[in-house]
Structures are given as structure tokens and as C-alpha cells.
N, C-alpha and C positions, 0 to 999 in steps of 0.2 A: 242314399243321399246324392244329390246332384252337385257336381263340381262347378265352381265358378268358372266362367269362360275367360279367355285371354283379354277380351275387351273390357272386362271389369277392372283389370289392373292397369290398362292403358289409358288412364285418366289422371287428373290432378291428385297428388299424394294426400292432400288434406281431405278431399272428397272420399278417396279410398279408405283413409284412416277412420273416418266416421262410419262409412258403410260396411266396414268389416265387423263392427260391433254387432253382436248377436248371432254372427255366423259361426260355423264350426271348423276348428282346425283338426284335421284327421291325419294320423300317422300310423301306418300298418307296420307292426314289428313282429316278425315271426308268425305271420298270419293273424295276429290279434290287433284289432283296431283300438288305438288310443284316441279318445275324442274329448275336446274341450271347447266350450263356448267362449269366443273372444269377447272380453269385457273391458279391455283397456289397450290403447294404441298410442303411438307417437308418429307424427309425420316429419320426414326429413326431406327438404325441398331441392336438393341438388347442390352443385359446386358453390353457388353463391351463399348457401346456408352454412355459416361457420361452425355449426354443431354437427353437420353431416360429415361422415367419413370422406365423402366425395369432394369436400372442400380442399383436400390435399391433392386432388387430381387423380388421374388414372394410375393405379398402382396394382401390383398383383393382388393385394387384399381387396381393393375396391372394384376390380374388373367386373364382377357380377353386377354391381350397382349400375354400371354404364351399359349393361347388356339389355336384352329385350325384357319387357314387363312380364310379370307372372312367374318369376323365378325366386327362389329363396336365397337371401344373402345372410349367411351365418358367419359369425366371427367370435373370437375368444376375447374376453375382457378381463383385465387383471390377471391374465395367465391361468384362469381357473373356471370362469363362467362363460357359457355359450349364450348368444343372443341370436334370435331369428327375426329377419325382416322379410317383407315381400317387396320386390322391385316393382315400381310403378312408372307410368308415363312412357313415352316413346324411347327406343334405344338411343343411348347417348345423353339422355337427360340426367341420369344418375340420382333419381329420387327413390325413396323407399319408405316403408311404414314398419316401424318396430312393433312387434307384438309384446305387450308388457304383462298381460295377465289373462288367465283362463278360468272359467268356472268349470270344474270337473263334470263330465257327462258320463264317460265310460272308460274303464280300465286305466284310470290315472291314480297314481299313488304319490303321496307327498304334497307339499305346497306348490301352488301355481301362481302366487301373487308376486310378480317380479319377473323380468325377462330371463334371468339365470335359472330360477326355480321352474319356470315354465318349460325351458328346454330340457332340464333334468327330468321332469315328470313325463315329458313327451318322448324322451329318448333321442333328442336332436343334438347333433354335434357337427364338427367341421366336415364330416363325410356328406352332409346334406347341403353344403354350400353349392349353389348353382342348380339345385334340384328344380326341375320343371314342376310347378304347382298344378299342372294339368295331368300329371302322372298318376299312377295307381298307389304309390307308397306314401306320398306326402301331398296334401291338397287342402283347400278351403272349400267347404260345402255350404250350400244354401240352408237356411233354417226355414222350414215350412210349417206354418206360416211364420214370417218374420215377426218376432214379438214387438209390441209397442214399447219403446224405451225412451227415456229422457237422457240426453247426452250432456255431460259436463265438459267444459274446456278449461284447461289450466296450462301453465308453462311446463315444458319438458323437464325431466328429472336428470340431474347430474351433468348439466351442460353449462355451468356458470362461466366457464372460460370463453364462451361464444359471444360475449358482449350483448348487444341488443337482441340477438337471436335467442338468448337464454330466457328472455321475458316473453317471447311470442307464445300465444296460446295454441300450441300445436300438440298437446296431449289431450286425448279424448277418452272418456270412460262412461260407463253406464251408471247413472245416478243411483245411489243407495245399494249398489251391488256389493255384497260382502267379500267378493273375491278380488276386488280392485286392490292394487298394491298400496302400501303406506309409505310414501317417500319421506 
């Protein structure tokens, strides 16, 4: 499988969120590849987006979001679930795409519909925060050939506190895919 190049991530978060659909998330754990096809994402557009962690500014938690594109931003939510994002756009922009659901392809056990379940099945946690997605352990790979898909746009999940940002159509998923989360 061919890894996506840095230039793929160094673009608008909404475009990256759509174009991640159908590609493969790969995590090597003890020499075993865990692979899932990305079927659902959410775009977070930087400090002006009140639903984005970066809206609170540069903090130890958000430092990775402000860094260069093509790195993993992993955080803990509710003190128990990990979520993984890919950092997009130029350094300092603080945009990212949350990976919400995977279709299991290889060596995945358990459910993968939802960001916390996705991380659990893939074996991702805070140790992966800041990981370069061009490395050998964790990366996104091309799907050859890229399947024809129909993309659905909906509001993001769980961001009601963000005012008008909660209603923006920044959640993307593959139409009729059974692995998409059920918000």
C-alpha cells in the first residue's frame, strides 16, 4: 500500500475530510497490520471554528493541531475514549479531520463505528499523539483503485455548544455504508 504524501494533508480540511473517505488507515502493532477503510470523517476548521479544540488557542493539548500537516492529533474525551484526527493545512492553521468510523479490512476486532471505538479497535491512544502519518507504524494509504462512492454531508456530532458552527455540514460519510456511526 502506498502512503499518502504530506501534500495531501496540506490542503483545506473540508477537502481532506472528503478525500480521506475510501482510503485505508493502517496501524502496525507488534508486526501485525491493522487496517480499516475510512468511511466517516468530520472537518475542524481552525481557531475561528468554535467546535475545534484550537478555538481555545495554543495549549499543550492543541500544540499538535498547530503543527505541520500530516500528523496525528490524538486526545482523550470523557476521560476514557481516545479520538484520532489528522492535522491539515499549513503549520499554524490548527485545522484537523476527525476520523469517525472505519470499515474493517484486516486484523480489526470489535466495533469501529464511532471515534472512540475506532481508536480501541486500531490500538490508538495518547502515545500516538503527534505521530507522523508518513511513518511506518501509523499512516493512511491509497485505495487502488479508489472506489466510486457517494458522499453525504451532515452536521458534526456532539458539538451543540458551538453555536452556528454546530449546524455546519462538516461531517462526511459514505452513503449506505453499514459501518458509519449512528449519532
